[in-house]
BAMAR-526023 format. One record per atom (N, C-alpha, C): residue number from 1; residue in three letters; x negated, y negated, z. Coordinates in pm, 1 decimal. Atoms other than C-alpha are relative to their C-alpha. Example, Ala and Ser with C-alpha at 12.3 -4.5 7.8 and 13.67 -1.06 7.14 Angstrom:
% residues 2
NODE  tilo  domi      east     north        up
NODE     1   Ala     -89.0     119.0       0.0
NODE     1   Ala   -1230.0     450.0     780.0
NODE     1   Ala     -90.0    -120.0       0.0
NODE     2   Ser      82.0     119.0      -6.0
NODE     2   Ser   -1367.0     106.0     714.0
NODE     2   Ser      77.0    -109.0      73.0
***
This chain:
% residues 78
NODE  tilo  domi      east     north        up
NODE     1   Unk    -140.1     -21.1     -31.9
NODE     1   Unk   -6769.8   -1383.9   -1914.0
NODE     1   Unk      62.7    -136.2      26.9
NODE     2   Unk     -64.9     129.7     -16.8
NODE     2   Unk   -6529.9   -1676.1   -1930.6
NODE     2   Unk      78.5      -3.2     130.1
NODE     3   Unk     -76.2      16.3    -122.4
NODE     3   Unk   -6350.0   -1814.4   -1628.0
NODE     3   Unk     143.3      49.0     -18.7
NODE     4   Unk    -136.0     -47.4      24.6
NODE     4   Unk   -6011.5   -1739.3   -1789.0
NODE     4   Unk       8.9     150.3      16.7
NODE     5   Unk      -2.2    -145.8      -8.8
NODE     5   Unk   -6096.0   -1373.8   -1819.3
NODE     5   Unk     -15.6      45.3     144.9
NODE     6   Unk      19.6     -36.1    -139.6
NODE     6   Unk   -6217.9   -1358.0   -1458.7
NODE     6   Unk     126.2     -26.3      80.3
NODE     7   Unk    -118.5      33.7     -78.3
NODE     7   Unk   -5908.2   -1531.7   -1321.0
NODE     7   Unk     119.7      85.8     -39.0
NODE     8   Unk    -110.2     -85.2      43.3
NODE     8   Unk   -5679.5   -1299.9   -1520.5
NODE     8   Unk     -11.0     139.9      59.8
NODE     9   Unk      20.2    -130.0     -63.7
NODE     9   Unk   -5820.1   -1005.3   -1328.0
NODE     9   Unk       0.0     -17.6     151.3
NODE    10   Unk     -11.3       4.4    -144.7
NODE    10   Unk   -5754.1    -928.6    -965.0
NODE    10   Unk     -52.7     131.3      56.1
NODE    11   Unk      44.0    -121.9     -65.9
NODE    11   Unk   -5908.1    -680.5    -726.1
NODE    11   Unk     110.8      47.9      93.0
NODE    12   Unk    -102.6     -61.2     -83.8
NODE    12   Unk   -5666.5    -442.0    -557.4
NODE    12   Unk     -55.9     128.0      60.5
NODE    13   Unk      39.4    -127.0     -60.6
NODE    13   Unk   -5704.5    -146.7    -324.3
NODE    13   Unk     117.8      95.5      -8.6
NODE    14   Unk    -103.2    -102.7      14.6
NODE    14   Unk   -5512.0     174.5    -382.5
NODE    14   Unk      36.0      53.6     138.8
NODE    15   Unk     -46.2     -52.8    -128.0
NODE    15   Unk   -5300.6     278.2     -81.9
NODE    15   Unk      87.5     123.9     -17.5
NODE    16   Unk     -86.8    -114.8      28.9
NODE    16   Unk   -5090.4     547.7    -251.7
NODE    16   Unk     -31.8      51.4    -140.3
NODE    17   Unk      25.4     -56.0     133.1
NODE    17   Unk   -5140.1     787.4    -544.2
NODE    17   Unk      90.1     119.3     -32.0
NODE    18   Unk     -91.6    -112.5      25.0
NODE    18   Unk   -4844.3    1030.2    -532.8
NODE    18   Unk      31.9      13.3    -148.7
NODE    19   Unk     -25.5     -27.5     140.6
NODE    19   Unk   -4816.3    1188.2    -876.9
NODE    19   Unk    -111.0     -44.4     -93.5
NODE    20   Unk     109.4      53.0      83.3
NODE    20   Unk   -5138.2    1024.5    -998.6
NODE    20   Unk    -137.4      31.6      60.7
NODE    21   Unk     124.8     -33.7     -69.7
NODE    21   Unk   -5413.1    1202.5    -799.9
NODE    21   Unk    -121.9       5.2     -92.7
NODE    22   Unk     112.1      -6.8      94.0
NODE    22   Unk   -5627.4    1252.2   -1112.0
NODE    22   Unk     -39.8    -138.5     -51.0
NODE    23   Unk      24.0     133.9      55.9
NODE    23   Unk   -5600.8     883.7   -1208.0
NODE    23   Unk     -35.6    -104.2     103.4
NODE    24   Unk      20.6      99.1    -105.2
NODE    24   Unk   -5611.5     699.6    -876.0
NODE    24   Unk     -53.3      66.1     126.9
NODE    25   Unk      52.9     -47.3    -128.0
NODE    25   Unk   -5809.8     744.1    -554.8
NODE    25   Unk      43.5     -96.9     109.1
NODE    26   Unk     -36.0      85.0    -113.4
NODE    26   Unk   -5673.6     616.1    -224.6
NODE    26   Unk    -125.0     -65.7      57.5
NODE    27   Unk     105.8      80.7     -64.3
NODE    27   Unk   -5887.5     347.7     -54.8
NODE    27   Unk    -107.0     -47.6     -98.7
NODE    28   Unk      96.2      46.8      99.5
NODE    28   Unk   -6068.7     267.9    -381.5
NODE    28   Unk      45.0    -134.9     -55.2
NODE    29   Unk     -27.7     130.4      59.7
NODE    29   Unk   -6093.3     -82.7    -527.6
NODE    29   Unk      11.4      15.6    -150.8
NODE    30   Unk     -23.6      -1.8     144.2
NODE    30   Unk   -5952.6    -124.0    -878.2
NODE    30   Unk      16.4    -142.2     -51.6
NODE    31   Unk     -24.9     127.2      67.0
NODE    31   Unk   -5930.5    -409.4   -1125.9
NODE    31   Unk     140.7       5.4     -58.6
NODE    32   Unk    -135.0      12.8      55.2
NODE    32   Unk   -5574.9    -516.8   -1204.3
NODE    32   Unk      -0.5    -113.5    -101.3
NODE    33   Unk      -8.7      99.6     105.8
NODE    33   Unk   -5498.1    -709.5   -1521.6
NODE    33   Unk     134.8     -71.1       7.1
NODE    34   Unk    -123.4      77.5      -0.9
NODE    34   Unk   -5239.0    -985.0   -1545.0
NODE    34   Unk      93.8      52.5    -110.1
NODE    35   Unk    -101.5     -46.5      94.7
NODE    35   Unk   -4923.0    -847.5   -1709.8
NODE    35   Unk     135.3     -39.6      58.3
NODE    36   Unk    -123.2      53.1     -57.1
NODE    36   Unk   -4616.4   -1056.8   -1633.6
NODE    36   Unk     121.8      85.4     -35.3
NODE    37   Unk    -111.8     -85.7      39.4
NODE    37   Unk   -4381.3    -826.0   -1825.7
NODE    37   Unk       6.6     122.5      91.1
NODE    38   Unk       4.1    -116.3     -88.8
NODE    38   Unk   -4493.1    -528.3   -1615.8
NODE    38   Unk      42.4     -38.3     141.1
NODE    39   Unk     -32.6      46.4    -135.2
NODE    39   Unk   -4463.4    -728.6   -1293.0
NODE    39   Unk     150.6     -13.8      19.2
NODE    40   Unk    -146.1      13.1      -8.9
NODE    40   Unk   -4095.7    -795.7   -1370.3
NODE    40   Unk      67.9     133.5      28.4
NODE    41   Unk     -54.5    -134.1     -20.3
NODE    41   Unk   -4043.4    -418.2   -1350.7
NODE    41   Unk     -64.0      69.7     120.3
NODE    42   Unk      62.1     -57.1    -119.3
NODE    42   Unk   -4242.4    -368.7   -1028.5
NODE    42   Unk    -122.6      83.4     -29.6
NODE    43   Unk     118.4     -75.8      40.6
NODE    43   Unk   -4546.8    -236.0   -1214.2
NODE    43   Unk    -123.5     -88.7      -1.3
NODE    44   Unk     127.4      69.7       2.6
NODE    44   Unk   -4913.0    -331.0   -1209.1
NODE    44   Unk     -89.6      69.2    -102.2
NODE    45   Unk      91.3     -55.7     101.2
NODE    45   Unk   -5159.2    -283.8   -1497.7
NODE    45   Unk    -138.9      10.1      63.5
NODE    46   Unk     124.5     -27.5     -72.1
NODE    46   Unk   -5471.0    -121.9   -1347.6
NODE    46   Unk     -94.3      79.8     -88.1
NODE    47   Unk     102.7     -80.7      66.0
NODE    47   Unk   -5795.9       4.8   -1495.0
NODE    47   Unk     -29.9     116.9      93.5
NODE    48   Unk       8.5    -116.2     -88.2
NODE    48   Unk   -5794.6     357.7   -1354.0
NODE    48   Unk    -127.9      80.6     -22.5
NODE    49   Unk     118.3     -85.8       8.1
NODE    49   Unk   -6042.0     646.6   -1333.7
NODE    49   Unk     -40.8      33.7    -142.9
NODE    50   Unk      32.0     -29.0     140.0
NODE    50   Unk   -6022.7     699.3   -1711.3
NODE    50   Unk     -76.8    -115.1     -65.3
NODE    51   Unk      63.1     117.9      57.6
NODE    51   Unk   -6160.6     349.3   -1766.9
NODE    51   Unk      94.8     -79.8     -87.7
NODE    52   Unk    -102.8      67.9      79.1
NODE    52   Unk   -5841.5     250.6   -1949.0
NODE    52   Unk     101.5     -63.3      94.5
NODE    53   Unk    -102.3      61.4     -84.1
NODE    53   Unk   -5560.4      29.2   -1822.6
NODE    53   Unk     135.0      67.0     -24.4
NODE    54   Unk    -132.3     -62.3       1.2
NODE    54   Unk   -5226.4     186.8   -1737.2
NODE    54   Unk      88.4     -67.7     102.4
NODE    55   Unk     -95.7      56.6     -93.9
NODE    55   Unk   -4912.4      82.3   -1554.8
NODE    55   Unk      26.7      98.2     113.3
NODE    56   Unk     -29.3     -76.7    -120.3
NODE    56   Unk   -4857.6     203.7   -1199.3
NODE    56   Unk      94.6     -81.4      87.1
NODE    57   Unk     -86.2      75.0     -91.5
NODE    57   Unk   -4606.1     113.9    -928.8
NODE    57   Unk     -83.3    -101.0      80.0
NODE    58   Unk      70.5     105.5     -72.6
NODE    58   Unk   -4712.4    -214.1    -771.0
NODE    58   Unk     -15.3      35.6     147.9
NODE    59   Unk       3.1     -39.2    -141.1
NODE    59   Unk   -4636.1     -62.9    -429.4
NODE    59   Unk    -118.0      91.0      34.4
NODE    60   Unk     117.0     -85.1     -22.6
NODE    60   Unk   -4937.7     168.6    -472.1
NODE    60   Unk    -124.8     -80.5      34.4
NODE    61   Unk     118.4      84.9     -14.6
NODE    61   Unk   -5175.3    -127.9    -433.8
NODE    61   Unk      26.0    -118.9      91.5
NODE    62   Unk      -3.6     125.5     -73.2
NODE    62   Unk   -5255.0    -424.4    -213.4
NODE    62   Unk    -113.5     -86.7     -54.0
NODE    63   Unk     106.8      89.0      46.1
NODE    63   Unk   -5448.3    -728.7    -335.7
NODE    63   Unk    -103.7     -19.1     110.9
NODE    64   Unk     105.5      27.5     -98.4
NODE    64   Unk   -5781.0    -792.6    -165.8
NODE    64   Unk     -73.4    -126.3     -41.3
NODE    65   Unk      78.6     121.6      22.0
NODE    65   Unk   -5981.1   -1112.0    -130.7
NODE    65   Unk    -142.5      26.6      45.3
NODE    66   Unk     141.6     -12.5     -30.9
NODE    66   Unk   -6358.2   -1106.3    -139.2
NODE    66   Unk     -66.0    -135.0     -24.0
NODE    67   Unk      72.9     122.1      33.0
NODE    67   Unk   -6612.0   -1387.9    -132.9
NODE    67   Unk     -27.6      -4.6    -150.8
NODE    68   Unk      13.1      18.4     145.4
NODE    68   Unk   -6651.8   -1529.9    -486.3
NODE    68   Unk    -122.2      71.6     -56.9
NODE    69   Unk     121.4     -64.1      53.4
NODE    69   Unk   -7008.3   -1400.0    -528.2
NODE    69   Unk      16.2     151.6      -8.3
NODE    70   Unk     -21.6    -145.0       0.5
NODE    70   Unk   -6904.6   -1045.5    -437.8
NODE    70   Unk     104.7      36.5    -104.5
NODE    71   Unk    -103.3     -26.5      99.8
NODE    71   Unk   -6590.6   -1064.0    -653.9
NODE    71   Unk     -60.6      -1.7    -140.2
NODE    72   Unk      64.8       7.3     133.0
NODE    72   Unk   -6800.4   -1171.7    -955.2
NODE    72   Unk     -84.5     123.7     -24.6
NODE    73   Unk      86.8    -117.9      15.5
NODE    73   Unk   -7044.5    -885.2    -893.5
NODE    73   Unk      84.9     125.4     -26.4
NODE    74   Unk     -86.9    -117.0      18.9
NODE    74   Unk   -6762.6    -627.6    -866.6
NODE    74   Unk      62.5      -2.7    -138.7
NODE    75   Unk     -61.4      10.1     133.0
NODE    75   Unk   -6589.3    -755.7   -1181.0
NODE    75   Unk    -102.3      21.2    -111.4
NODE    76   Unk     105.5     -20.2     100.1
NODE    76   Unk   -6918.9    -760.8   -1371.8
NODE    76   Unk     -35.8     147.0     -13.5
NODE    77   Unk      33.5    -142.5       2.0
NODE    77   Unk   -6977.0    -396.5   -1277.5
NODE    77   Unk     114.7      85.5     -54.4
NODE    78   Unk    -118.3     -77.0      44.4
NODE    78   Unk   -6626.1    -292.6   -1383.6
NODE    78   Unk      -1.9      25.2    -149.2
***
């Protein structure tokens, strides 16, 4: 995995899932992908329960910081 690909992904935790209960679980960590066009509209591109990436309201998530070794392990498992 290249460093560019790793840095383009961020770990976020879901704090809200109204209207998306089948796709998102509260308190679960998800991988968010960099999408500047979506961000301009208040959206975040997230790999959800389907394993595919979709746009969700950015307000449904909070970014989380983990030690680099743990972040690499989580991203490798995603």
